[in-house]
C-alpha positions in Angstrom: 0.2 0.4 -0.1 1.1 3.4 -1.1 -0.1 6.2 1.8 1.0 10.1 1.8 -0.9 13.0 2.8 -1.3 16.0 0.3 -3.2 18.5 -0.8 -4.9 17.4 -3.4 -2.7 16.5 -6.1 -0.5 13.4 -6.2 2.9 12.8 -7.1 3.3 10.0 -9.0 3.8 8.1 -12.6 1.5 10.1 -14.8 1.1 13.1 -11.8 3.5 15.8 -11.2 3.2 19.0 -8.8 1.3 22.0 -9.2 2.3 24.1 -5.8 5.4 24.2 -3.5 4.7 21.8 -0.4 2.4 23.4 2.1 0.5 26.0 -0.6 -2.5 24.6 -0.3 -5.1 23.1 -2.7 -4.5 23.5 -6.1 -7.9 24.7 -7.2 -9.1 26.3 -10.7 -10.8 29.1 -12.0 -14.0 28.2 -13.1 -15.5 24.5 -14.6 -13.9 23.3 -17.6 -14.2 19.4 -19.0 -11.9 17.3 -20.7 -12.4 17.0 -24.7 -11.0 13.8 -26.6 -11.5 12.3 -29.6 -11.5 8.5 -29.8 -9.5 8.4 -33.2 -11.8 5.5 -35.0 -13.4 7.2 -37.8 -15.4 6.7 -40.5 -18.0 8.0 -43.2 -19.6 10.0 -40.2 -16.8 10.7 -38.0 -15.3 9.4 -34.9 -16.6 6.7 -33.1 -17.2 9.3 -30.2 -15.6 12.4 -29.4 -16.8 15.6 -27.9 -17.2 17.1 -24.1 -16.8 14.0 -22.3 -16.3 15.1 -18.9 -18.9 12.7 -17.2 -17.8 10.1 -19.6 -17.8 6.9 -18.6 -21.6 5.1 -17.8 -18.9 2.8 -16.1 -17.7 5.0 -13.9 -20.2 5.6 -11.1 -21.3 7.0 -9.1 -19.6 10.8 -10.0 -21.9 12.7 -7.6 -23.4 12.2 -4.3 -26.2 14.2 -2.1 -24.6 14.4 1.1 -27.6 15.8 3.5 -25.6 16.4 6.4 -23.7 18.8 4.7 -26.6 20.2 2.2 -24.5 19.9 -0.8 -24.3 18.0 -3.8 -20.7 16.6 -4.3 -19.3 16.1 -7.8 -16.5 14.7 -9.9 -15.4 14.8 -13.3 -12.4 15.4 -16.4 -11.3 18.9 -17.1 -8.5 20.7 -18.7 -6.6 23.7 -17.3 -7.1 26.5 -19.7 -4.0 25.9 -23.0 -3.7 22.5 -21.4 -4.6 18.5 -22.5 -3.5 17.1 -19.1 -6.3 15.1 -17.8 -7.3 16.7 -14.0 -9.6 14.8 -11.9 -12.2 17.5 -10.5 -13.7 17.8 -7.2 -16.7 19.9 -6.0 -19.7 20.8 -5.4 -23.4 22.8 -5.5 -24.3 24.4 -2.0 -28.1 23.9 -2.2 -28.1 26.7 1.2 -26.7 29.1 -0.7 -27.1 28.2 -4.2 -23.2 28.6 -5.3 -20.0 26.8 -6.1 -17.0 27.1 -4.9 -13.8 26.6 -7.2 -13.1 23.3 -8.6 -10.3 21.5 -7.0 -7.6 19.1 -8.7 -7.6 16.1 -6.9 -4.8 14.4 -9.2 -3.4 15.7 -12.6 -2.4 13.0 -15.3 0.6 14.1 -17.2 0.7 13.4 -21.1 -2.7 11.9 -20.4 -5.5 13.4 -22.0 -7.8 10.7 -21.8 -11.7 11.0 -20.2 -11.3 6.8 -19.5 -8.9 8.1 -17.0 -11.8 10.1 -15.2 -12.4 9.5 -11.5 -15.6 8.3 -9.3 -16.9 9.3 -5.8 -18.3 7.8 -3.1 -19.0 9.0 1.0 -18.3 7.5 3.9 -20.2 6.8 7.1 -18.3 9.5 8.7 -18.8 11.9 5.6 -14.7 11.5 4.4 -15.1 12.1 0.4 -13.3 9.3 -1.5 -12.2 9.6 -5.0 -11.3 6.5 -7.1 -8.9 7.9 -10.6 -9.6 4.9 -12.6 -6.5 3.7 -14.5 -6.8 2.5 -18.2 -5.6 -0.8 -20.0 -3.0 -2.3 -17.9 -0.3 0.9 -18.6 -1.8 3.3 -16.3 -2.4 3.0 -12.9 -5.2 3.7 -10.9 -5.3 5.9 -7.3 -7.5 6.1 -4.4 -7.9 9.4 -2.3 -10.0 10.3 0.9 -10.6 13.6 2.0 -8.7 15.2 5.3 -12.1 16.6 6.4 -15.2 15.4 6.2 -17.4 16.8 3.4 -14.3 19.1 2.7 -12.5 19.6 -1.1 -9.6 21.1 0.2 -7.0 18.7 1.0 -6.9 14.7 0.2 -4.6 11.6 1.4 -3.6 9.4 -1.4 -4.6 5.9 0.2 -3.8 3.9 -2.3 -2.2 3.2 -5.9 -2.9 0.0 -7.8 -1.5 -1.2 -10.7 -4.9 -2.0 -12.8 -7.9 0.0 -11.6 -10.2 0.2 -14.6 -13.8 1.8 -14.5 -14.2 2.0 -10.9 -17.2 1.5 -9.0 -17.3 1.8 -5.1 -20.1 1.9 -3.4 -20.3 2.5 0.8 -22.8 0.4 2.6 -23.2 2.1 6.2 -22.0 -0.6 8.6 -20.2 -2.6 6.2 -17.4 -1.0 3.8 -17.3 -0.6 0.3 -17.5 -2.9 -2.6 -15.9 -2.0 -5.4 -16.6 -3.4 -8.9 -14.0 -2.4 -11.5 -12.5 -3.9 -14.7 -8.8 -5.5 -15.1 -7.5 -5.7 -18.8 -6.9 -9.7 -18.2 -8.9 -11.9 -21.1 -10.3 -8.7 -22.8 -11.9 -6.0 -20.0 -13.0 -8.5 -17.4 -15.7 -7.6 -14.6 -14.2 -7.9 -11.0 -14.5 -6.6 -6.8 -13.2 -6.3 -4.1 -14.4 -5.2 -0.3 -13.4 -2.9 2.7 -14.3 -2.3 5.3 -12.6 0.7 6.2 -10.8 1.9 2.1 -7.9 1.0 3.4 -7.6 -2.6 3.5 -9.0 -4.6 0.8 -10.2 -8.3 0.1 -8.4 -10.3 -2.5 -9.0 -9.6 -6.2 -12.4 -11.8 -7.0 -13.2 -12.2 -10.7 -17.0 -11.2 -11.8 -17.5 -12.1 -15.6 -15.1 -13.4 -18.1 -16.5 -14.4 -21.4 -15.2 -12.0 -23.9 -14.9 -8.8 -22.2 -17.8 -6.6 -20.5 -18.8 -3.1 -19.9 -20.9 -2.7 -16.6 -22.6 -0.1 -14.6 -24.0 -0.5 -11.3 -26.3 1.1 -8.7 -26.9 0.5 -4.9 -30.1 0.9 -2.6 -30.7 -0.3 0.6 -27.4 -2.1 0.8 -28.0 -3.9 -2.4 -25.7 -4.0 -4.9 -26.8 -4.5 -8.7 -24.4 -4.3 -11.7 -25.9 -5.0 -15.3 -23.4 -5.8 -18.1 -23.1 -7.0 -21.7 -20.3 -8.9 -23.5 -17.7 -8.9 -26.4 -18.1 -11.8 -28.7 -14.7 -13.1 -29.4 -13.4 -10.1 -27.7 -14.4 -7.1 -30.3 -15.9 -4.5 -28.0 -17.2 -3.0 -31.3 -19.9 -6.4 -31.6 -21.3 -6.0 -27.7 -24.6 -7.6 -27.5 -26.8 -9.3 -24.5 -27.5 -7.6 -21.3 -26.7 -9.4 -18.0 -27.6 -8.5 -14.4 -26.7 -9.6 -10.8 -26.8 -8.4 -7.4 -25.6 -8.8 -4.1 -27.5 -7.8 -0.7 -24.1 -9.0 1.2 -20.8 -7.2 0.2 -20.5 -10.1 -2.1 -20.5 -12.8 -0.4 -23.1 -14.4 -2.7 -24.3 -13.2 -5.8 -28.1 -13.4 -7.7 -29.8 -12.8 -10.6 -33.0 -11.0 -10.7 -35.2 -14.0 -9.5 -32.7 -14.8 -6.5 -31.3 -17.6 -7.7 -27.9 -17.9 -6.8 -25.2 -17.6 -9.3 -21.9 -19.0 -9.1 -18.9 -16.6 -9.8 -16.9 -16.4 -12.2 -19.2 -16.4 -15.2 -17.6 -17.9 -17.9 -20.1 -18.6 -20.8 -22.3 -16.2 -22.5 -25.6 -18.4 -21.2 -25.8 -18.4 -17.8 -28.4 -17.3 -15.2 -27.6 -13.9 -15.0 -28.9 -13.0 -18.8 -31.7 -10.3 -19.4 -32.0 -11.2 -22.8 -30.5 -12.3 -26.0 -29.5 -10.3 -27.9 -26.8 -11.5 -30.2 -29.2 -13.8 -31.9 -31.0 -10.5 -33.1 -27.9 -8.9 -34.3 -28.2 -6.0 -31.9 -25.5 -3.9 -29.9 -26.1 -3.2 -26.7 -25.1 0.1 -24.7 -25.8 0.4 -21.2 -26.8 3.9 -20.0 -27.8 3.5 -16.3 -28.7 1.0 -13.8 -31.4 1.8 -11.1 -33.4 0.1 -8.3 -37.0 0.3 -7.7 -38.9 1.0 -4.2 -39.3 -3.2 -4.2 -35.9 -3.8 -4.6 -36.2 -4.6 -8.3 -33.5 -3.5 -11.2 -34.2 -1.5 -14.0 -31.8 -1.4 -16.8 -31.5 1.6 -19.6 -29.7 0.9 -22.8 -29.4 1.7 -26.2 -29.7 -0.4 -28.6 -27.6 -0.4 -32.3 -27.3 -2.5 -35.4 -23.6 -0.8 -35.8 -20.5 0.4 -33.8 -20.1 3.2 -36.4 -21.8 6.6 -35.9 -24.3 7.6 -39.0 -27.9 7.0 -40.4 -27.7 2.7 -40.4 -30.5 1.0 -40.1 -32.3 -0.6 -38.0 -32.2 3.4 -35.8 -31.0 3.4 -32.3 -33.6 2.5 -29.8 -33.4 3.8 -26.4 -35.4 0.6 -24.2 -36.0 0.0 -20.2 -35.8 -4.1 -18.8 -37.4 -4.1 -15.9 -37.8 -7.6 -13.7 -41.4 -8.2 -12.6 -41.6 -10.6 -10.3 -45.2 -11.4 -10.6 -44.2 -12.4 -14.1 -41.1 -14.1 -13.3 -39.7 -12.2 -16.1 -37.8 -9.5 -17.7 -40.2 -6.8 -18.7 -38.4 -4.9 -22.2 -40.0 -1.3 -23.2 -38.6 1.0 -26.0 -38.4 4.8 -24.9 -37.3 6.6 -28.0 -34.8 6.6 -31.0 -32.1 8.9 -31.1 -29.2 9.4 -34.0 -25.7 8.0 -31.8 -25.1 4.7 -29.9 -23.5 7.1 -27.1 -26.4 9.1 -26.6 -26.4 8.8 -22.9 -29.4 9.5 -19.9 -29.9 8.9 -17.0 -33.2 7.1 -15.4 -35.0 8.3 -12.3 -37.1 5.9 -10.0 -38.7 7.9 -7.7 -41.1 7.5 -4.5 -43.6 10.1 -6.4 -44.5 7.1 -8.5 -43.3 8.3 -12.0 -40.0 7.2 -13.7 -37.6 10.0 -15.3 -35.3 10.0 -18.2 -32.6 12.7 -18.5 -31.3 12.6 -21.6 -29.5 13.9 -25.2 -32.7 12.4 -27.3 -32.8 15.2 -29.6 -30.9 15.4 -32.5 -28.2 18.2 -31.8 -25.6 21.0 -33.7 -23.6 18.1 -34.5 -26.8 15.8 -35.7 -24.4 12.2 -36.3 -22.2 12.6 -33.5 -22.1 11.8 -29.7 -25.0 13.6 -27.8 -27.4 15.9 -29.1 -29.9 18.2 -27.3 -31.2 17.5 -23.7 -34.6 16.5 -23.2 -36.9 15.5 -20.0 -38.9 12.2 -20.4 -41.6 10.9 -17.5 -43.5 7.4 -17.4 -46.3 6.6 -15.5 -46.3 3.1 -15.8 -43.2 1.8 -14.7 -41.7 2.3 -17.9 -43.9 0.6 -20.6 -45.0 3.8 -22.1 -42.9 7.4 -22.2 -43.6 10.5 -22.9 -41.5 13.6 -23.8 -42.6 16.0 -21.3 -39.8 18.5 -21.7 -37.2 20.1 -24.1 -34.3 21.1 -21.7 -31.7 22.6 -24.0 -32.2 23.9 -27.7 -30.2 25.7 -30.9 -26.9 24.7 -28.9 -23.8 25.4 -30.4 -22.0 21.8 -29.2 -23.8 18.3 -28.5 -24.6 17.7 -24.6 -24.1 14.3 -23.6 -23.4 12.3 -20.3 -26.3 12.6 -18.1 -25.2 11.1 -14.8 -27.8 10.6 -12.1 -26.2 11.9 -8.6 -26.6 9.0 -5.8 -30.2 10.4 -3.6 -30.8 13.5 -6.8 -31.6 16.5 -4.6 -34.8 17.9 -7.0 -32.5 21.2 -7.1 -28.9 19.4 -8.5 -30.7 16.3 -10.4 -28.5 15.6 -13.4 -24.9 16.3 -14.5 -23.3 16.4 -17.8 -21.1 18.4 -20.3 -20.6 19.8 -23.6 -18.4 19.6 -26.6 -17.9 19.6 -30.7 -17.5 16.3 -31.9 -16.3 17.7 -34.9 -13.5 19.5 -33.3 -11.4 20.3 -30.6 -13.6 22.6 -28.6 -14.2 24.3 -24.8 -16.0 22.1 -22.8 -18.7 23.3 -20.8 -20.3 21.4 -17.6 -24.1 21.7 -16.8 -27.0 20.9 -14.4 -30.4 21.0 -13.9 -33.0 20.5 -11.5 -36.1 18.0 -11.3 -38.2 20.5 -12.9 -35.8 20.2 -16.0 -34.0 24.6 -15.4 -30.7 24.3 -17.1 -27.6 25.6 -15.4 -24.1 26.7 -16.3 -21.5 25.6 -14.0 -19.3 29.2 -14.3 -16.6 28.1 -16.4 -14.7 31.3 -15.3 -14.5 32.7 -11.8 -13.6 36.0 -10.1 -14.3 35.1 -6.3 -13.8 31.8 -4.4 -17.3 31.2 -5.2 -20.0 31.8 -8.1 -23.4 31.6 -8.5 -24.3 28.9 -11.5 -26.9 30.6 -14.1 -29.8 29.6 -16.3 -28.5 28.2 -19.4 -31.2 25.8 -21.0 -34.3 26.1 -23.2 -36.3 28.7 -21.2 -39.1 28.9 -23.8 -39.9 25.7 -23.2 -43.2 24.9 -21.2 -42.6 23.0 -18.1 -44.6 19.9 -17.3 
């Protein structure tokens, strides 16, 4: 284990000091997201590119509402002006004052501009903020940080460095500790987990699934942790398909499928009890956006179905779907939501006590029509996902596509979704936004003169409210 106390920045491989010892935390004077281009181009542009500060769906959670502090804390990948080193940033929205502070740099990855190294976030029972900075492939390490003080972003302790920790998904369960889902590049992208009572001493690495490769996203509710994932036939992630789900209520000691059937791990064959639906036989690609749990403890998945990994107007169209486990039927209920123009049009799924389901995401065509993202909209279902109605367009006439809308844990009505924008055709600035539950959009200030600033309205204000 590697441990040291540093004011918000590690001095390790892929990192460098940003200030002299004792000078205090490194702050940025505004909110500027990372821009990235994968470099896999076809007739309609790059497979994905643009403002990817809140990328990927396998980095969860990236925002957590902390009622005791009356703040929503969030992390993202950012750039400093004129630079392309990836910064793992942290900040918060103060619900009492309606302001945000200057964001803090937790970690800087030198010579890395890839948002696959973006951070994720969780908060322990004492209010300490834990930032998990992702590694990439088997070449770049991951880092675990803890805030020195509860609910404070001004100093972080480097707790550990892991050689291989891609797509970290940390979940803290009160009285039990941490369960971390993550990926290692073993035989492709394979899924693993570890547990810890305190974030410092970790169990051995245990394998969840490994049959070709996988992308997963997860959620926690009432001590139950669920994970949804696809698989990559022959290790080819461009052929990602099928939909699977596992869950655990005892911190990984046992895992079951949605029906409660115990599942032996690791999963090593594409046909297994965790299978939600066989999309491979239908020739469809599966891009998972979000996973949630309803009041009855039943898992719900949000995903995009596609016929091609390349961008453009290929047929069949890209269709957003929800999959809900229906206990009386002892089956999955699969229902379409809408269509959109790109595989990486990423939204967030909300299941609220008021009985409504909501989706916030870039379902509408944007200024770069075949690029990732588009214009944001709010969708509502009153029948547990069987049918959906678009009730409000959140952004309009934008200069850049919006994408990767992300859902905070225990989302507060005033800070309900977080995302970034960016031009998908060429390098651009990337602004960061959030919206409230009604769909009013606010811009996180790209530049700040003082230590705090009030986000300003930035959405399609002429749209009628639901």
